Each structure stands twice: as structure tokens, then as C-alpha cells.
N, C-alpha and C positions, 0 to 999 in steps of 0.2 A: 613431163610430170607436172610442171607448174601450171600448164594450160588446163589439165584435167581438174586440178584443185580449184582453180579460178572458175571453171565452168560449174562445178558442184556448188560453189559459194553463190554464184549468180542464180542457179536454179533454186537454191534454198531461199534466197532473198525474194525471188518472184513468188514462190509458194507462200512465204510469210506475208506478202502484200495481198495476195489473192484469197487466201484462206478465210479471213474474217467475212468477206462478202459472200463467199461460197457457203460458209456455215450459216449465215443469216438467211440466205435464199433457200436453204434446205433444212428447215427446222424439224421436219418429220424425219425420224431416225431411219426409217426404211428407205426413203428417197435419198437421204444423205449417204448412206452406205452404198446404194446402187450407183449414184453419181461419182462417189469416191473411187469405186472399183473401175468405172469407165475411165476416169482420168489417170489412175495408176496404170491402166493398160496402155493408154495413149503415150504416157511418159516412157513406159517400158519399150514400146515400139520405136519411139524416137531414139532412145539410148542405143538400142540394138542397131538401128539404121546408121547412126553416127559411127558406131564401132566398125561396121562393115565398110564404110567409106575410107577408113584409115588404112 
């Protein structure tokens, strides 16, 4: 249980570090939403993959 919480905290911290640069690079709202959906899909696939390994 503790490892899961720690992993979530690490993920949120990485997102907090990357998000400002990601937002700056995607000023256009349409491009921003498209790229955001792609990254959410990638993160979702990684989470599903990690859960299958356990």
C-alpha cells in the first residue's frame, strides 16, 4: 500500500514539473487538448501494464 501511494506522489511531482513546459509549448487550445489526450492515454497504458505485472 505504501509503495502505491509513493508511486502516485512521484507521478504527480513529475507531472507538476513537466506541465508548465508542456503548456508553454502548446499555446493553441486545440493542439494542447490533443497532446493532453495522447499523454493521458500513454499514462493509462503504463498504469495498466504495471498492474498486470503484479
